[in-house]
C-alpha positions as CSV (number, residue, x, y, z in Angstrom):
1,M,-6.8,-27.8,53.6
2,K,-4.4,-26.1,51.9
3,K,-5.3,-23.7,49.3
4,R,-3.5,-24.1,45.7
5,G,-2.8,-21.5,43.4
6,F,-1.6,-18.2,43.5
7,P,-2.9,-15.5,45.9
8,I,-5.1,-12.4,44.1
9,N,-2.5,-9.8,45.0
10,K,0.4,-11.6,43.2
11,Q,-1.4,-11.9,39.7
12,S,0.2,-9.7,37.0
13,G,-2.3,-10.1,34.3
14,V,0.0,-11.9,31.8
15,V,-3.0,-13.8,30.2
16,L,-4.9,-10.3,29.8
17,V,-2.0,-9.1,27.8
18,V,-1.2,-12.5,25.9
19,S,-4.9,-12.6,24.8
20,L,-5.1,-8.9,23.9
21,I,-2.0,-9.6,21.4
22,I,-4.0,-12.8,20.1
23,L,-6.9,-10.8,19.2
24,L,-4.9,-8.2,17.8
25,L,-3.3,-10.6,15.4
26,I,-6.8,-12.1,14.7
27,T,-8.0,-8.8,13.9
28,M,-5.5,-7.8,11.5
29,L,-5.6,-11.3,9.6
30,V,-9.3,-10.8,9.1
31,L,-8.5,-7.2,7.6
32,T,-5.8,-8.1,5.4
33,S,-8.1,-11.1,4.0
34,S,-11.2,-8.7,3.6
35,K,-8.7,-6.6,1.4
36,V,-7.6,-9.2,-0.3
37,I,-10.9,-10.6,-1.2
38,S,-12.1,-7.3,-2.3
39,L,-9.0,-6.8,-4.7
40,E,-10.3,-10.2,-6.2
41,E,-13.5,-9.2,-6.7
42,K,-12.2,-6.4,-8.6
43,M,-9.9,-8.3,-10.8
44,A,-12.7,-11.1,-11.7
45,S,-15.3,-8.0,-12.5
46,N,-12.6,-6.1,-14.9
47,A,-11.9,-9.8,-16.5
48,K,-15.5,-10.1,-17.1
49,H,-16.0,-6.6,-18.6
50,H,-12.9,-7.0,-20.6
51,N,-14.1,-10.6,-22.0
52,L,-17.7,-9.0,-22.7
53,A,-16.2,-6.0,-24.7
54,F,-14.0,-8.7,-26.9
55,Q,-16.7,-10.6,-27.4
56,A,-19.0,-7.5,-28.6
57,A,-16.1,-6.2,-30.9
58,E,-15.5,-9.8,-32.5
59,D,-19.3,-10.0,-33.1
60,A,-19.2,-6.5,-34.9
61,L,-16.1,-7.7,-36.9
62,R,-17.8,-10.6,-38.2
63,G,-21.1,-8.3,-39.0
64,G,-18.7,-5.9,-40.7
65,E,-17.3,-8.9,-43.0
66,D,-20.9,-10.0,-43.4
67,R,-21.5,-6.7,-44.9
68,I,-18.8,-6.8,-47.2
69,E,-20.2,-10.1,-48.7
70,A,-23.5,-8.7,-49.0
71,A,-22.0,-5.7,-51.1
72,T,-22.8,-6.0,-54.7
73,S,-20.4,-3.5,-56.1
74,L,-17.4,-1.2,-54.7
75,D,-19.9,1.6,-55.4
76,E,-21.5,1.1,-51.8
77,F,-18.1,2.0,-50.3
78,N,-18.3,5.7,-51.0
79,G,-17.2,7.2,-47.8
80,S,-19.9,7.6,-45.8
81,N,-22.4,5.7,-43.2
82,G,-18.9,3.8,-42.3
83,L,-18.3,2.3,-45.5
84,L,-15.1,4.0,-46.5
85,S,-13.6,4.5,-49.9
86,E,-10.2,4.0,-51.3
87,K,-9.8,7.8,-51.3
88,T,-11.3,8.5,-48.0
89,P,-8.7,9.3,-45.4
90,M,-8.2,6.6,-42.6
91,P,-10.1,8.3,-39.7
92,D,-8.7,8.4,-36.2
93,Y,-10.7,5.8,-34.7
94,L,-8.4,6.2,-31.3
95,A,-9.7,9.4,-30.9
96,T,-12.7,9.6,-27.9
97,G,-15.3,11.0,-29.8
98,F,-14.9,8.8,-33.2
99,W,-17.1,6.2,-31.9
100,A,-19.9,8.3,-29.7
101,G,-23.5,8.1,-30.2
102,S,-25.1,7.3,-33.7
103,A,-22.0,8.7,-35.2
104,S,-22.2,8.4,-39.3
105,N,-18.6,7.5,-39.6
106,S,-19.5,4.0,-37.9
107,I,-22.2,1.3,-38.3
108,E,-23.7,0.0,-35.1
109,F,-24.0,-3.8,-35.0
110,N,-26.8,-5.3,-32.7
111,T,-25.8,-7.9,-30.5
112,N,-28.8,-8.3,-28.4
113,N,-26.7,-8.6,-25.4
114,S,-28.2,-6.3,-22.9
115,E,-24.7,-6.7,-20.6
116,V,-23.0,-4.3,-22.9
117,D,-22.5,-0.7,-22.0
118,Q,-23.1,0.3,-25.7
119,Q,-24.0,-1.8,-28.6
120,P,-20.4,-2.7,-30.7
121,R,-19.7,-0.4,-33.7
122,Y,-17.7,-1.0,-37.0
123,F,-16.4,0.4,-39.8
124,I,-15.1,-0.7,-43.4
125,K,-12.2,0.7,-45.4
126,F,-11.8,-0.3,-48.9
127,I,-8.1,-0.6,-49.5
128,E,-7.3,-1.6,-52.8
129,E,-8.5,-3.9,-55.6
130,N,-5.7,-6.5,-56.9
131,T,-5.6,-7.9,-60.5
132,D,-2.4,-9.7,-60.0
133,D,-3.7,-13.0,-58.0
134,N,-0.1,-14.1,-56.7
135,G,0.5,-15.4,-60.2
136,N,-2.0,-18.2,-60.4
137,I,-2.0,-19.3,-64.1
138,G,-5.1,-19.9,-65.6
139,D,-7.1,-17.5,-63.0
140,S,-9.1,-15.2,-65.1
141,G,-11.5,-14.2,-62.4
142,P,-12.7,-10.8,-61.4
143,P,-9.9,-9.0,-59.5
144,T,-9.8,-9.1,-55.4
145,A,-11.1,-6.1,-53.6
146,Y,-9.5,-6.1,-50.1
147,F,-11.1,-4.4,-47.4
148,M,-10.1,-3.6,-43.5
149,V,-12.9,-3.6,-40.9
150,I,-12.1,-2.1,-37.5
151,S,-14.8,-3.0,-34.7
152,R,-15.2,-1.8,-31.2
153,G,-16.9,-3.3,-28.5
154,T,-17.4,-1.9,-24.6
155,G,-17.5,-3.9,-21.5
156,G,-20.7,-4.1,-19.1
157,Q,-22.4,-1.3,-17.8
158,N,-20.6,1.9,-16.3
159,S,-17.5,0.2,-17.2
160,D,-14.4,1.6,-19.0
161,S,-13.4,-1.7,-20.9
162,Q,-12.9,-1.4,-24.3
163,A,-12.0,-3.9,-27.1
164,L,-10.7,-2.5,-30.8
165,L,-10.4,-5.5,-33.5
166,R,-9.1,-5.4,-36.7
167,S,-9.3,-8.0,-39.6
168,Y,-8.9,-7.8,-43.6
169,Y,-11.0,-9.4,-46.0
170,G,-10.9,-10.0,-49.7
171,K,-13.8,-10.5,-52.1
172,R,-14.3,-10.8,-55.7
173,F,-17.3,-8.7,-57.1
């Protein structure tokens, strides 16, 4: 009976080399895909924190507008406690320490959202009182007072995400 195949002394190990190359390629593919997955997780987390910050800032903005509606006179906007008068200079709300802690230059708005790092804050600046109601004939009502509301919300725990929103609001007293 004749033996088929290659004699042991004539094998050169090509299968071993090819299998090691394939194993190396698979390892590189797994490492690359794990880096991509990690990056995608970070991107999703950042998007979530930004969304939380935006929602918190929007809640505070609506809270500021509600505060204007609750006001009974312009005397409440005297330049303190986040209610700024027409003569109060515009604060540097982009400065790092402006929104920090329980600053008296802004008002904390409680959203009851435990996911945010800090509760959002807002301040209201009285801009002007306009007696010319765009030329509406027969409109003899009180003048319109115009306000600017600026709010700041932060993202989730240990996040650097922030959102600043501004709205303009008018009310007749």
